[in-house]
C-alpha positions in Angstrom: -7.3 -169.7 -93.8 -10.0 -172.0 -93.1 -10.7 -172.9 -89.5 -12.9 -175.8 -88.3 -16.1 -173.4 -87.9 -15.8 -172.7 -91.8 -16.5 -176.3 -92.6 -20.2 -177.3 -93.5 -21.5 -180.6 -91.9 -23.4 -183.6 -93.3 -27.1 -182.2 -93.7 -26.3 -179.0 -95.4 -27.6 -178.9 -98.8 -24.4 -177.7 -100.5 -22.8 -181.1 -99.7 -25.1 -182.8 -102.1 -24.9 -180.4 -104.9 -22.9 -181.3 -108.0 -20.0 -178.6 -108.2 -19.5 -176.2 -110.9 -16.7 -176.3 -113.6 -14.1 -173.7 -112.9 -12.9 -171.5 -115.8 -9.2 -170.3 -116.4 -7.2 -168.3 -115.9 -8.4 -168.5 -112.3 -10.2 -165.4 -110.8 -8.4 -164.0 -107.6 -11.4 -165.4 -105.5 -10.4 -168.9 -106.8 -6.8 -168.3 -106.4 -7.4 -167.6 -102.8 -9.8 -170.5 -102.4 -7.1 -172.8 -103.8 -4.4 -171.5 -101.6 -6.8 -171.6 -98.5 -7.7 -175.2 -99.1 -4.4 -176.5 -99.6 -3.2 -174.4 -96.4 -6.0 -176.1 -94.3 -4.9 -179.8 -95.3 -1.1 -178.8 -94.6 -1.8 -177.0 -91.6 -4.3 -179.7 -90.1 -1.1 -181.9 -89.9 1.2 -179.9 -88.0 0.7 -180.1 -84.3 1.8 -176.4 -83.6 -1.0 -175.2 -85.8 -3.5 -177.8 -84.5 -2.9 -176.2 -80.9 -3.2 -172.5 -82.1 -6.2 -172.7 -84.3 -9.1 -174.6 -84.1 -8.3 -177.3 -87.0 -9.2 -181.0 -87.2 -6.8 -183.3 -89.0 -7.4 -184.1 -92.5 -5.7 -185.3 -95.7 -8.2 -183.6 -98.1 -11.0 -181.0 -98.2 -13.2 -180.1 -101.2 -14.5 -176.6 -101.8 -18.1 -177.5 -101.3 -17.2 -178.6 -97.8 -16.6 -174.7 -97.4 -19.9 -174.2 -98.9 -18.5 -173.1 -102.2 -20.0 -175.5 -104.8 -17.1 -175.2 -107.3 -14.9 -178.4 -108.8 -11.9 -178.3 -106.9 -10.2 -179.9 -103.9 -6.6 -180.1 -102.0 -4.9 -182.9 -101.1 -2.0 -183.3 -98.7 -0.6 -186.9 -98.0 3.2 -187.1 -96.8 3.5 -190.5 -95.1 6.0 -193.4 -96.0 3.5 -194.9 -98.4 1.9 -191.8 -100.1 3.5 -188.6 -101.2 0.9 -186.4 -102.6 0.2 -182.4 -102.2 -1.8 -180.6 -104.7 -4.8 -178.7 -105.3 -6.9 -180.3 -108.1 -9.3 -178.1 -110.4 -11.9 -179.8 -112.5 -10.5 -183.0 -111.7 -11.9 -186.5 -113.0 -10.9 -190.2 -113.2 -10.0 -191.3 -116.7 -9.5 -194.8 -116.0 -9.2 -197.2 -113.1 -8.6 -200.8 -112.3 -11.1 -203.5 -111.8 -9.5 -204.5 -108.6 -11.2 -202.4 -105.5 -9.8 -201.4 -102.1 -11.3 -200.2 -98.7 -9.8 -198.8 -95.6 -10.2 -201.5 -92.9 -10.8 -198.8 -90.4 -13.4 -196.8 -92.3 -13.2 -193.4 -93.8 -13.9 -190.2 -92.1 -14.7 -186.8 -93.1 -14.1 -183.3 -91.9 -17.9 -182.7 -92.3 -19.2 -185.4 -90.4 -18.7 -185.3 -86.8 -19.6 -189.0 -86.2 -18.0 -192.4 -86.4 -19.7 -194.2 -89.3 -18.4 -197.7 -89.5 -18.4 -200.0 -92.8 -16.0 -200.5 -95.7 -16.0 -198.0 -98.4 -15.5 -199.7 -101.8 -12.9 -197.5 -104.1 -10.8 -198.5 -107.0 -7.4 -199.8 -106.1 -5.6 -197.8 -109.0 -7.0 -194.7 -110.6 -5.5 -192.3 -113.5 -6.8 -189.0 -112.9 -6.6 -185.8 -114.7 -7.1 -182.3 -114.0 -5.6 -178.8 -113.7 -3.3 -177.1 -111.0 -4.3 -173.7 -110.0 -1.7 -172.2 -112.4 -3.3 -173.7 -115.3 -1.3 -176.3 -116.0 -2.8 -179.8 -116.7 -1.9 -182.8 -114.5 -2.2 -186.6 -115.2 -1.6 -188.7 -112.3 -1.5 -192.7 -111.8 -2.4 -193.2 -108.1 -2.7 -196.3 -105.6 -3.4 -196.9 -102.2 -4.2 -194.0 -99.7 -3.4 -191.3 -102.6 -6.2 -193.2 -104.8 -8.8 -193.4 -102.0 -8.5 -189.7 -100.7 -8.6 -188.4 -104.5 -11.7 -190.6 -105.1 -13.4 -189.4 -101.5 -12.6 -185.6 -102.5 -13.8 -186.2 -105.9 -17.3 -187.6 -104.6 -17.7 -184.3 -102.7 -17.7 -182.6 -106.0 -20.4 -184.8 -107.4 -22.7 -184.4 -104.2 -21.9 -188.0 -102.8 -20.8 -188.5 -98.9 -18.4 -191.8 -98.1 -21.2 -193.3 -96.4 -23.1 -193.2 -99.4 -21.1 -196.1 -100.8 -21.1 -198.2 -97.4 -23.7 -201.3 -97.7 -26.2 -200.3 -95.3 -27.7 -203.8 -94.8 -24.1 -205.3 -94.1 -21.5 -202.2 -93.6 -18.7 -205.1 -93.1 -19.5 -207.3 -95.9 -16.5 -208.4 -97.6 -16.1 -206.3 -101.1 -15.5 -208.7 -104.0 -12.1 -208.6 -105.9 -10.7 -206.4 -103.4 -7.6 -206.0 -101.4 -7.9 -204.2 -98.0 -5.9 -201.1 -97.4 -4.8 -201.2 -93.6 -4.4 -197.6 -92.4 -2.7 -196.7 -89.2 -5.0 -195.2 -86.5 
């Protein structure tokens, strides 16, 4: 299982690389990576596991964040609004809304140790495709926090950090054609 010490931080060159496609069937190494990524996000939301291990709470983690430049990430959202728990391999967005959204309190990242304020524009709704670790293809329609988190993790696979999307001159500038997403702190 990964711990906080295994997560690379902003400035590391792997976070700026475009990750490589993964071939199926998964190698033993890639299957273990998928399980370890999923375990991290699930365990990071468990108070007992947080206390027992050195973890930081998160809802998503991408392979590049553990210094492995492969197109894989895990998400685990289990709140009232969003229920999504998966490992996505070779994911992509195949369609999206014109309407945008953003988290009003901003986004955070396991690879960023500082608070970076500002609105991160995201598509309000997306349709995504990819593969589960067992090789089955998925097609998901996502909105709200699930859509935002999917786009955040997909950015990691393309060498993009969330703060790259913030308007540097006016971080809280209203985003045209958008509906803000209110996230509980």
